[in-house]
N, C-alpha and C positions, 0 to 999 in steps of 0.2 A: 724329233722334238717339235711339238705343235702348240702346246699351251704353257705360257709363261705367266706366273703370278708374282708380282713384286710388292713387298711391304716396305713402306718408308716411314721414318720417324724424324725427329728434330734434327738429327745429324746431317740430313741432306740439305737442310736450309741454313746450316751454321755459317756457310760462306756467302750468304745472301744479305747479310746486314740485319737480320731479325734478332732483336734482343729477346732473351729468354724471360725477362721480367722476374726471374727467380734467383735469390741469392743463396749462399751456402747454408743459411739457417732455415731454408724452406719457405721464406717469406716472398710474396709477390708485391712489389711496390710498397714494402713495409706492412703488408697485410697478410694475415694467415691465409694459406691457400684455400681453406674452406669458406672464407668470407667472400671470395670472388669466384669460386668454382664449385658451388653446391646449391641445390634448391633452397636449403635452409638459409644460406648466406644471402641469396637473392630476396627471399621473403623478408629477412631481417633488415638488410641494408640495400635496397634496390638502386638507390642513387650511386652508391659506391660501385656496385657491379656494372651498372650502365657505363660509368665513367671509365672503369678499367678496360672494358672492351671497346669503348670509343677511342681510347688512346691506342690500343693495339690496331684497330682498324685504320686509324689515321696514319700510323707508322707504316702499315702494310702498303698503303696507297701512296706513300711519299716517294720522293726520288732516291732516298737512301736504301730502299729495298728493291731488289730485282732478282729475277731467276738466275741461276748459275749454270755452268757447263754440265753439271750432273742432271739437272732438270731437262736440259736440251738433249742430252744423251738418251734419256728414257723416252722422250718424245720421238727421237729418231728411231729408236728400237721399235716402238709401236708402228711407225710408218713403214719401216723397211723389212721387218721380220716376216717371214713366210709362215704365218700362223697367228695365233691370238695372243695378245699381250694385255693383261689386266693389272691395274695399279690399285692397291689398297693403301691409303695413307692415314696415319695418325695425326697428321698436320692439319691445321685449320686454315692455312693460307691458301692462296690460289697460284702458287709458283709452278706447280705441275702443269696447270692449264696454260700458263704463260710459256712454258717450255715445249708445248705442243702435244702433250698427252690428252687423250679424250676419254679413254675407258677408265674412269677414276671413281672409286668409292671412298668417300670421306667418312670414316668410321666414327670420328669424334666431332662431326659437324663442320660448319664453315663460318669463318669470321665475317664474310661478306654476305651473310644471310641473316634474316630475322625470322622468328617463328611465332605464330599466333598460339597462345596457350589454350584458347578455346577450341579451335578447329584443328590444330597441329599442322596447319599449312605453312610452308616456308616461302619467303620472298627474298629476292635480291635486295641487298641493303648496303649502300656505300657511304651514307651520311651519318649524322648523329642519331643515336637511338636512345629514347628515354620514355618515361611514363606518359608523355604527351603525344607520342608517335601513334599514328592511326594506320591500321592494317587494311588491306584491300577487301578482305573477306567479311569483316563485321563492321567496318567503318566506325569504330569507336576507339577511344583511348584506353591505355592501360593493359591491353592484351598481349602486346609484343614483348619478346625477350630475345637475347642473343641465341642463335641457333647453334649452340655449343653443347656437347654432351658433358654434363657435370658429374662430379663424384656422386655415386649412388644411382645414376641413371644408366639405362641400357645403351650400349653402343649401337650405332646404326648399321644396317645391311648385313647382319650376321648370317642370315640364311643364304644370301648370295655369296658371302665370303666363304662359308663352308663348302658350298657347291663348287666354287672355283678351286679351292685348295684340294678337294677330293679328286679332281680330275687333272691336276696340273702335271706337267713333265719336268718343269724346272721352277723352283721356288727361290726367290732372292729376297733377302732382308737387308735393307740399307739404312744405316744411321739410327738403329734402335738399340736401346739399352738391354733388352731382354728381361726387363724387370716389370713391365706393365702388362697386365693381363686384360683381355684374353690374347692380345697380340703375341705375347711371349710363347704361347702354345701353338701358334700356327705351323711352325716347322714340324711339329709332332702329328699334324693332321694330314700331311701330304702322303701320297702312295709310297709304298716301300721302294718302288723302282724309280721314283722321281729323284732328280738331282737337287741338292740344296746348297745355296751359296750365301755366305754372310759377308757384307761389305761394311766396314767400320774402321774407325781410327785405331782401335785396339780390340783385343779379344774381350768377349763378354762372358757372363756366367752360364750362357747356353751355347757357347761356341762349339762345344763338343758334339752338339746335335747336328752340325752342318758338315757337309762333305768337303767343301772348299771355302777358302777365305781370301778376300781381297782387302788388304789392310792399307790405310792411308786416307788422306782427305777425300771427301766424296767427289769433288770435281775431277780428280785424276783417276781414282779407283773405279768409279762408275763408268767413266769414259772408256777405260781400258777393258772393263768387263763387256760393255756393249760392243766394242770392236771385236773382241774375241768371239762373241756370239754370232755376230753378223758375218764374220770371216770364217766361220765353221771351225774355229780353233779350240772350242770348249769341249773337253773330253771328260 
């Protein structure tokens, strides 16, 4: 086993204090999801969208949010595994980076970045973002937006993701619902002889596609899985 590819979703950050912002009615902060997570919503109500992501950014950088043992376990795996470990995440937070992982592809963008709509260049951004913010490349106002993949937009890094999946020996899915595409298809793209493992609180609608399952909270389940891999106990 030389090539490990790991997909992570919201479940790995559930124990880190990050609020989902989404209630049982599918509303985010009392707003329809498409109002704050679509190009049309941004065009219609840019102030609302800026404020929504400013709140999330502020929360991510606050003392109430920190990486957990699952993030640290994956960082340890990358450091100690005798081979390649690549991480694909649906999450827009930076908790994997805080946990020590470096080979990361953020397929849905990053909360701590802003993107110029004219040049498509991305910039690190930790403060307030609005229509008065000036980007480095064009030195003018009104061109920046959150560097987040919204509904109707193409996810990032798909060519790289496909190449990694096509050559992996072990595919691990952590804290994902199995309902969001294209990520829900990743397990179907790996080689026939590759091992697949699902880590989640409970079984999902695609659990039957995986060879093994580690059930439980991410902090414990991911730590146990990483220990099994590094100790050569994964068969």
